[in-house]
C-alpha positions as CSV (number, residue, x, y, z in Angstrom):
1,M,10.5,-68.3,-23.2
2,M,8.0,-68.7,-25.9
3,A,7.0,-65.7,-28.1
4,E,3.4,-66.2,-26.9
5,E,4.5,-65.5,-23.3
6,I,6.2,-62.2,-24.3
7,K,4.2,-59.0,-23.6
8,W,4.4,-57.4,-26.9
9,D,3.6,-53.7,-27.3
10,L,1.1,-54.4,-30.0
11,A,-1.0,-57.4,-31.1
12,N,0.0,-60.0,-33.8
13,P,3.7,-59.1,-34.4
14,F,5.8,-60.4,-37.3
15,L,8.7,-62.1,-35.6
16,M,12.4,-62.9,-36.3
17,D,14.7,-65.1,-34.2
18,I,18.2,-63.8,-33.5
19,T,21.2,-65.2,-31.7
20,V,23.9,-62.6,-31.1
21,K,27.2,-63.5,-32.7
22,A,30.6,-62.6,-31.4
23,D,31.3,-60.4,-34.5
24,E,28.1,-58.4,-33.8
25,T,29.5,-57.1,-30.5
26,D,31.7,-54.0,-29.9
27,R,34.6,-53.3,-27.6
28,L,32.3,-53.0,-24.6
29,G,31.1,-56.6,-25.3
30,H,27.6,-55.7,-26.1
31,T,25.7,-55.7,-29.4
32,N,26.9,-52.9,-31.6
33,N,24.2,-50.3,-32.5
34,Q,24.8,-50.7,-36.2
35,V,23.8,-54.4,-35.8
36,Y,20.4,-53.3,-34.3
37,L,19.8,-51.2,-37.5
38,K,20.8,-54.2,-39.7
39,W,18.2,-56.4,-37.8
40,L,15.5,-53.7,-38.2
41,E,16.2,-53.6,-41.9
42,Q,16.1,-57.4,-42.2
43,I,12.9,-57.9,-40.4
44,S,11.2,-55.0,-42.3
45,W,12.0,-56.7,-45.6
46,Q,11.0,-60.2,-44.4
47,H,7.7,-58.8,-43.1
48,I,6.8,-56.8,-46.2
49,E,7.7,-59.7,-48.5
50,S,5.5,-62.0,-46.4
51,L,2.7,-59.6,-47.1
52,G,3.2,-59.9,-50.9
53,M,5.3,-56.8,-51.5
54,D,8.4,-58.6,-52.8
55,W,11.2,-56.9,-54.7
56,P,9.8,-57.8,-58.2
57,M,6.6,-56.0,-57.3
58,H,8.6,-52.9,-56.2
59,E,10.5,-53.0,-59.6
60,R,7.4,-53.6,-61.6
61,L,5.6,-50.6,-60.0
62,S,8.9,-48.5,-59.8
63,R,8.1,-47.7,-56.2
64,A,9.7,-48.3,-52.8
65,M,9.3,-47.2,-49.2
66,A,12.4,-45.3,-48.2
67,I,13.3,-44.6,-44.6
68,T,13.1,-40.9,-43.7
69,R,13.8,-41.3,-39.9
70,T,14.5,-44.0,-37.4
71,E,14.3,-43.6,-33.6
72,I,15.8,-46.2,-31.3
73,D,15.4,-46.4,-27.5
74,Y,18.2,-48.5,-26.0
75,L,16.6,-50.0,-22.9
76,A,19.2,-52.7,-22.0
77,A,22.2,-54.4,-23.5
78,S,22.5,-57.7,-25.3
79,Y,25.6,-59.9,-25.5
80,K,27.2,-62.7,-27.5
81,G,25.0,-65.8,-27.3
82,D,21.9,-64.0,-26.2
83,E,18.8,-65.4,-27.9
84,L,16.5,-62.6,-28.9
85,K,13.1,-62.2,-30.6
86,L,12.5,-59.2,-32.8
87,A,8.9,-58.0,-33.4
88,T,7.6,-55.5,-35.9
89,W,4.3,-53.9,-36.9
90,I,3.3,-51.5,-39.6
91,D,1.5,-49.1,-37.3
92,K,0.4,-46.1,-39.4
93,S,0.0,-45.1,-43.0
94,D,-1.8,-42.3,-44.8
95,L,-2.1,-44.8,-47.7
96,R,-0.8,-42.1,-50.1
97,L,2.8,-41.3,-49.3
98,T,3.9,-42.2,-45.8
99,S,4.0,-45.0,-43.3
100,S,5.6,-46.0,-40.1
101,R,6.7,-49.3,-38.5
102,R,7.4,-50.1,-34.8
103,F,9.9,-52.6,-33.4
104,Q,10.5,-54.4,-30.1
105,L,13.5,-56.6,-29.4
106,V,13.2,-59.0,-26.4
107,R,15.9,-61.2,-24.8
108,L,14.3,-64.6,-24.3
109,S,16.2,-65.6,-21.1
110,D,14.6,-62.9,-19.0
111,N,11.8,-61.4,-21.1
112,K,13.7,-58.1,-21.0
113,T,13.0,-55.5,-23.8
114,I,16.4,-54.5,-25.2
115,I,15.3,-51.9,-27.7
116,K,12.1,-50.2,-28.9
117,A,12.3,-48.4,-32.2
118,Q,10.2,-46.7,-34.9
119,S,11.0,-46.1,-38.5
120,F,9.2,-43.6,-40.8
121,Y,8.9,-44.1,-44.5
122,A,8.0,-42.2,-47.7
123,C,7.1,-43.8,-50.9
124,I,9.6,-42.9,-53.7
125,D,9.8,-43.5,-57.4
126,L,12.7,-45.9,-58.0
127,K,13.9,-44.1,-61.1
128,S,13.9,-40.5,-59.9
129,G,14.3,-41.1,-56.1
130,R,11.6,-38.5,-55.5
131,P,8.5,-38.8,-53.4
132,A,5.7,-40.5,-55.3
133,R,2.2,-41.7,-54.5
134,M,1.8,-45.2,-53.2
135,P,0.4,-47.6,-55.7
136,K,-2.9,-49.3,-54.8
137,E,-1.0,-52.5,-54.2
138,F,1.2,-50.8,-51.5
139,A,-1.8,-49.0,-49.9
140,D,-3.7,-52.3,-49.7
141,V,-0.8,-54.2,-48.0
142,H,-0.3,-51.4,-45.5
143,A,-4.0,-51.2,-44.7
144,N,-4.3,-54.9,-44.2
145,A,-1.2,-55.1,-42.0
146,I,-2.4,-52.2,-39.8
147,S,-5.8,-53.9,-39.4
148,A,-4.1,-57.3,-38.6
149,H,-2.3,-55.6,-35.7
150,G,-5.6,-54.4,-34.4
151,L,-4.8,-50.8,-35.2
152,K,-6.8,-48.1,-36.8
153,Q,-5.4,-45.8,-39.6
């Protein structure tokens, strides 16, 4: 099934293709929950880097968006060999300190949503690890991403 045929929760997702490997499954034979978290982290970095917020920018500005909470709804299981499509969207930001990102993981063979998730972030200073105001560069990227997904802040 093509990504264009999938009914995504929001418009214009950033996408990542996944094929479940044997070592990503647990004793029950389905994808281990830690693997889902790994995939959420991978797509988050890929997405933000595609928007211009690469790691050198983070280092130069001494800022990063740190996860404060992640919620995952496990709606179905995935198994070794399943071909999946993971979508993400930056859906909210106060453009000062916080933002959130949504995820949807779909199995391509039956168009079944496997997980839905949301992560919440706070901007931190890389040196101190303490909350810090988003630089203009971060705020601009977040605002543009939210707009590209057809959302309002």
